[in-house]
Biotite code that builds the C-alpha atoms (Angstrom):
import biotite.structure as struc

atoms = struc.array([
    struc.Atom([0.000, 0.000, 0.000], chain_id="A", res_id=1, res_name="UNK", atom_name="CA", element="C"),
    struc.Atom([1.262, 3.457, -0.920], chain_id="A", res_id=2, res_name="UNK", atom_name="CA", element="C"),
    struc.Atom([0.135, 6.863, 0.325], chain_id="A", res_id=3, res_name="UNK", atom_name="CA", element="C"),
    struc.Atom([0.366, 10.031, -1.719], chain_id="A", res_id=4, res_name="UNK", atom_name="CA", element="C"),
    struc.Atom([-0.003, 13.252, 0.278], chain_id="A", res_id=5, res_name="UNK", atom_name="CA", element="C"),
    struc.Atom([-0.622, 16.602, -1.327], chain_id="A", res_id=6, res_name="UNK", atom_name="CA", element="C"),
    struc.Atom([-0.502, 19.191, 1.422], chain_id="A", res_id=7, res_name="UNK", atom_name="CA", element="C"),
    struc.Atom([-1.195, 22.873, 1.797], chain_id="A", res_id=8, res_name="UNK", atom_name="CA", element="C"),
    struc.Atom([-3.065, 23.585, -1.412], chain_id="A", res_id=9, res_name="UNK", atom_name="CA", element="C"),
    struc.Atom([-3.839, 27.284, -0.931], chain_id="A", res_id=10, res_name="UNK", atom_name="CA", element="C"),
    struc.Atom([-7.087, 28.467, -2.490], chain_id="A", res_id=11, res_name="UNK", atom_name="CA", element="C"),
    struc.Atom([-9.059, 31.702, -2.210], chain_id="A", res_id=12, res_name="UNK", atom_name="CA", element="C"),
    struc.Atom([-12.754, 30.817, -2.228], chain_id="A", res_id=13, res_name="UNK", atom_name="CA", element="C"),
    struc.Atom([-16.213, 32.066, -1.318], chain_id="A", res_id=14, res_name="UNK", atom_name="CA", element="C"),
    struc.Atom([-17.687, 29.472, 1.046], chain_id="A", res_id=15, res_name="UNK", atom_name="CA", element="C"),
    struc.Atom([-19.717, 30.196, 4.148], chain_id="A", res_id=16, res_name="UNK", atom_name="CA", element="C"),
    struc.Atom([-23.181, 30.792, 5.507], chain_id="A", res_id=17, res_name="UNK", atom_name="CA", element="C"),
    struc.Atom([-22.784, 34.562, 5.734], chain_id="A", res_id=18, res_name="UNK", atom_name="CA", element="C"),
    struc.Atom([-23.627, 36.653, 2.686], chain_id="A", res_id=19, res_name="UNK", atom_name="CA", element="C"),
    struc.Atom([-20.443, 38.673, 3.234], chain_id="A", res_id=20, res_name="UNK", atom_name="CA", element="C"),
    struc.Atom([-18.404, 35.503, 2.685], chain_id="A", res_id=21, res_name="UNK", atom_name="CA", element="C"),
    struc.Atom([-19.961, 35.141, -0.761], chain_id="A", res_id=22, res_name="UNK", atom_name="CA", element="C"),
    struc.Atom([-18.773, 38.651, -1.588], chain_id="A", res_id=23, res_name="UNK", atom_name="CA", element="C"),
    struc.Atom([-15.357, 39.007, 0.055], chain_id="A", res_id=24, res_name="UNK", atom_name="CA", element="C"),
    struc.Atom([-14.270, 35.359, 0.206], chain_id="A", res_id=25, res_name="UNK", atom_name="CA", element="C"),
    struc.Atom([-11.493, 33.943, 2.326], chain_id="A", res_id=26, res_name="UNK", atom_name="CA", element="C"),
    struc.Atom([-8.359, 31.859, 2.515], chain_id="A", res_id=27, res_name="UNK", atom_name="CA", element="C"),
    struc.Atom([-8.559, 28.071, 2.522], chain_id="A", res_id=28, res_name="UNK", atom_name="CA", element="C"),
    struc.Atom([-6.044, 25.264, 2.660], chain_id="A", res_id=29, res_name="UNK", atom_name="CA", element="C"),
    struc.Atom([-6.734, 21.741, 1.392], chain_id="A", res_id=30, res_name="UNK", atom_name="CA", element="C"),
    struc.Atom([-4.800, 18.599, 2.313], chain_id="A", res_id=31, res_name="UNK", atom_name="CA", element="C"),
    struc.Atom([-5.299, 15.388, 0.364], chain_id="A", res_id=32, res_name="UNK", atom_name="CA", element="C"),
    struc.Atom([-4.095, 11.894, 1.258], chain_id="A", res_id=33, res_name="UNK", atom_name="CA", element="C"),
    struc.Atom([-4.585, 9.089, -1.274], chain_id="A", res_id=34, res_name="UNK", atom_name="CA", element="C"),
    struc.Atom([-3.985, 5.392, -0.640], chain_id="A", res_id=35, res_name="UNK", atom_name="CA", element="C"),
    struc.Atom([-3.630, 2.726, -3.286], chain_id="A", res_id=36, res_name="UNK", atom_name="CA", element="C"),
    struc.Atom([-1.374, 0.128, -4.803], chain_id="A", res_id=37, res_name="UNK", atom_name="CA", element="C"),
    struc.Atom([1.100, 2.246, -6.723], chain_id="A", res_id=38, res_name="UNK", atom_name="CA", element="C"),
    struc.Atom([3.811, -0.443, -6.755], chain_id="A", res_id=39, res_name="UNK", atom_name="CA", element="C"),
    struc.Atom([3.904, -0.568, -10.560], chain_id="A", res_id=40, res_name="UNK", atom_name="CA", element="C"),
    struc.Atom([4.528, 3.167, -10.734], chain_id="A", res_id=41, res_name="UNK", atom_name="CA", element="C"),
    struc.Atom([7.259, 2.840, -8.137], chain_id="A", res_id=42, res_name="UNK", atom_name="CA", element="C"),
    struc.Atom([8.915, 0.056, -10.144], chain_id="A", res_id=43, res_name="UNK", atom_name="CA", element="C"),
    struc.Atom([8.299, 1.258, -13.698], chain_id="A", res_id=44, res_name="UNK", atom_name="CA", element="C"),
    struc.Atom([8.570, 5.030, -13.192], chain_id="A", res_id=45, res_name="UNK", atom_name="CA", element="C"),
    struc.Atom([5.453, 5.629, -15.320], chain_id="A", res_id=46, res_name="UNK", atom_name="CA", element="C"),
    struc.Atom([3.070, 8.477, -14.545], chain_id="A", res_id=47, res_name="UNK", atom_name="CA", element="C"),
    struc.Atom([0.050, 6.658, -15.975], chain_id="A", res_id=48, res_name="UNK", atom_name="CA", element="C"),
    struc.Atom([0.391, 4.000, -13.235], chain_id="A", res_id=49, res_name="UNK", atom_name="CA", element="C"),
    struc.Atom([-0.137, 6.437, -10.372], chain_id="A", res_id=50, res_name="UNK", atom_name="CA", element="C"),
    struc.Atom([-2.187, 9.509, -9.523], chain_id="A", res_id=51, res_name="UNK", atom_name="CA", element="C"),
    struc.Atom([-1.002, 12.673, -11.260], chain_id="A", res_id=52, res_name="UNK", atom_name="CA", element="C"),
    struc.Atom([-0.658, 15.480, -8.693], chain_id="A", res_id=53, res_name="UNK", atom_name="CA", element="C"),
    struc.Atom([-1.559, 18.032, -11.355], chain_id="A", res_id=54, res_name="UNK", atom_name="CA", element="C"),
    struc.Atom([-4.938, 16.362, -11.884], chain_id="A", res_id=55, res_name="UNK", atom_name="CA", element="C"),
    struc.Atom([-5.554, 16.251, -8.125], chain_id="A", res_id=56, res_name="UNK", atom_name="CA", element="C"),
    struc.Atom([-4.831, 19.974, -7.902], chain_id="A", res_id=57, res_name="UNK", atom_name="CA", element="C"),
    struc.Atom([-7.202, 20.697, -10.800], chain_id="A", res_id=58, res_name="UNK", atom_name="CA", element="C"),
    struc.Atom([-10.009, 18.756, -9.081], chain_id="A", res_id=59, res_name="UNK", atom_name="CA", element="C"),
    struc.Atom([-9.437, 20.561, -5.778], chain_id="A", res_id=60, res_name="UNK", atom_name="CA", element="C"),
    struc.Atom([-9.356, 23.953, -7.501], chain_id="A", res_id=61, res_name="UNK", atom_name="CA", element="C"),
    struc.Atom([-12.516, 23.175, -9.494], chain_id="A", res_id=62, res_name="UNK", atom_name="CA", element="C"),
    struc.Atom([-14.543, 22.013, -6.485], chain_id="A", res_id=63, res_name="UNK", atom_name="CA", element="C"),
    struc.Atom([-13.297, 24.879, -4.309], chain_id="A", res_id=64, res_name="UNK", atom_name="CA", element="C"),
    struc.Atom([-14.527, 27.246, -7.017], chain_id="A", res_id=65, res_name="UNK", atom_name="CA", element="C"),
    struc.Atom([-18.129, 26.086, -6.552], chain_id="A", res_id=66, res_name="UNK", atom_name="CA", element="C"),
    struc.Atom([-19.628, 28.050, -3.675], chain_id="A", res_id=67, res_name="UNK", atom_name="CA", element="C"),
    struc.Atom([-21.026, 26.107, -0.729], chain_id="A", res_id=68, res_name="UNK", atom_name="CA", element="C"),
    struc.Atom([-22.329, 27.203, 2.634], chain_id="A", res_id=69, res_name="UNK", atom_name="CA", element="C"),
    struc.Atom([-20.489, 24.404, 4.451], chain_id="A", res_id=70, res_name="UNK", atom_name="CA", element="C"),
    struc.Atom([-16.903, 23.228, 4.112], chain_id="A", res_id=71, res_name="UNK", atom_name="CA", element="C"),
    struc.Atom([-18.251, 19.752, 4.891], chain_id="A", res_id=72, res_name="UNK", atom_name="CA", element="C"),
    struc.Atom([-20.040, 19.882, 1.537], chain_id="A", res_id=73, res_name="UNK", atom_name="CA", element="C"),
    struc.Atom([-16.937, 21.068, -0.299], chain_id="A", res_id=74, res_name="UNK", atom_name="CA", element="C"),
    struc.Atom([-14.724, 18.377, 1.263], chain_id="A", res_id=75, res_name="UNK", atom_name="CA", element="C"),
    struc.Atom([-17.227, 15.643, 0.324], chain_id="A", res_id=76, res_name="UNK", atom_name="CA", element="C"),
    struc.Atom([-17.415, 16.875, -3.271], chain_id="A", res_id=77, res_name="UNK", atom_name="CA", element="C"),
    struc.Atom([-13.627, 16.876, -3.563], chain_id="A", res_id=78, res_name="UNK", atom_name="CA", element="C"),
    struc.Atom([-13.409, 13.361, -2.080], chain_id="A", res_id=79, res_name="UNK", atom_name="CA", element="C"),
    struc.Atom([-16.151, 12.005, -4.347], chain_id="A", res_id=80, res_name="UNK", atom_name="CA", element="C"),
    struc.Atom([-14.589, 13.553, -7.452], chain_id="A", res_id=81, res_name="UNK", atom_name="CA", element="C"),
    struc.Atom([-11.142, 12.132, -6.629], chain_id="A", res_id=82, res_name="UNK", atom_name="CA", element="C"),
    struc.Atom([-12.552, 8.669, -5.905], chain_id="A", res_id=83, res_name="UNK", atom_name="CA", element="C"),
    struc.Atom([-14.566, 8.684, -9.151], chain_id="A", res_id=84, res_name="UNK", atom_name="CA", element="C"),
    struc.Atom([-11.669, 9.984, -11.245], chain_id="A", res_id=85, res_name="UNK", atom_name="CA", element="C"),
    struc.Atom([-8.912, 7.644, -10.078], chain_id="A", res_id=86, res_name="UNK", atom_name="CA", element="C"),
    struc.Atom([-9.834, 3.945, -10.002], chain_id="A", res_id=87, res_name="UNK", atom_name="CA", element="C"),
    struc.Atom([-6.503, 3.113, -8.350], chain_id="A", res_id=88, res_name="UNK", atom_name="CA", element="C"),
    struc.Atom([-7.440, 4.922, -5.122], chain_id="A", res_id=89, res_name="UNK", atom_name="CA", element="C"),
    struc.Atom([-8.539, 2.457, -2.453], chain_id="A", res_id=90, res_name="UNK", atom_name="CA", element="C"),
    struc.Atom([-9.107, 5.055, 0.283], chain_id="A", res_id=91, res_name="UNK", atom_name="CA", element="C"),
    struc.Atom([-8.579, 8.754, 0.743], chain_id="A", res_id=92, res_name="UNK", atom_name="CA", element="C"),
    struc.Atom([-8.786, 11.649, 3.125], chain_id="A", res_id=93, res_name="UNK", atom_name="CA", element="C"),
    struc.Atom([-9.584, 15.270, 2.271], chain_id="A", res_id=94, res_name="UNK", atom_name="CA", element="C"),
    struc.Atom([-9.170, 18.082, 4.787], chain_id="A", res_id=95, res_name="UNK", atom_name="CA", element="C"),
    struc.Atom([-10.568, 21.545, 4.041], chain_id="A", res_id=96, res_name="UNK", atom_name="CA", element="C"),
    struc.Atom([-9.275, 24.266, 6.352], chain_id="A", res_id=97, res_name="UNK", atom_name="CA", element="C"),
    struc.Atom([-10.963, 27.648, 6.605], chain_id="A", res_id=98, res_name="UNK", atom_name="CA", element="C"),
    struc.Atom([-8.502, 30.291, 7.785], chain_id="A", res_id=99, res_name="UNK", atom_name="CA", element="C"),
    struc.Atom([-9.709, 33.075, 10.110], chain_id="A", res_id=100, res_name="UNK", atom_name="CA", element="C"),
    struc.Atom([-13.372, 32.010, 10.257], chain_id="A", res_id=101, res_name="UNK", atom_name="CA", element="C"),
    struc.Atom([-15.887, 34.754, 11.147], chain_id="A", res_id=102, res_name="UNK", atom_name="CA", element="C"),
    struc.Atom([-17.143, 33.250, 14.405], chain_id="A", res_id=103, res_name="UNK", atom_name="CA", element="C"),
    struc.Atom([-16.932, 36.255, 16.718], chain_id="A", res_id=104, res_name="UNK", atom_name="CA", element="C"),
    struc.Atom([-13.708, 35.234, 18.428], chain_id="A", res_id=105, res_name="UNK", atom_name="CA", element="C"),
    struc.Atom([-10.016, 34.768, 17.844], chain_id="A", res_id=106, res_name="UNK", atom_name="CA", element="C"),
    struc.Atom([-9.721, 31.456, 15.989], chain_id="A", res_id=107, res_name="UNK", atom_name="CA", element="C"),
    struc.Atom([-6.941, 30.717, 13.504], chain_id="A", res_id=108, res_name="UNK", atom_name="CA", element="C"),
    struc.Atom([-8.817, 28.075, 11.558], chain_id="A", res_id=109, res_name="UNK", atom_name="CA", element="C"),
    struc.Atom([-11.535, 25.452, 11.450], chain_id="A", res_id=110, res_name="UNK", atom_name="CA", element="C"),
    struc.Atom([-11.318, 22.262, 9.409], chain_id="A", res_id=111, res_name="UNK", atom_name="CA", element="C"),
    struc.Atom([-13.310, 19.297, 8.226], chain_id="A", res_id=112, res_name="UNK", atom_name="CA", element="C"),
    struc.Atom([-11.880, 15.908, 7.256], chain_id="A", res_id=113, res_name="UNK", atom_name="CA", element="C"),
    struc.Atom([-13.737, 13.504, 4.977], chain_id="A", res_id=114, res_name="UNK", atom_name="CA", element="C"),
    struc.Atom([-12.479, 9.941, 4.670], chain_id="A", res_id=115, res_name="UNK", atom_name="CA", element="C"),
    struc.Atom([-13.682, 7.488, 2.029], chain_id="A", res_id=116, res_name="UNK", atom_name="CA", element="C"),
])
């Protein structure tokens, strides 16, 4: 079993329940962890036998560009899209981190993790 981690994908997006968040947006960070049997890629050094990081980034960027009220919803969409796109993934984890959430107090971030 192999694990591919793609960490700290920085995205500016417009998620949140407040109308102001739809207008001004905010900073988000996404972490992705993908598990699968990538032994052939490790042996053969062929990109088509693993998960291309560029494609993962494109999926994350696309799904983060679709406004949602809840980061739970965004994380689930990212996870579903990754799982449906890459047949070689046996399990995965997607964490969506919202930086400086508007919750009326000093909080650096909130996050949601979806595991499939």
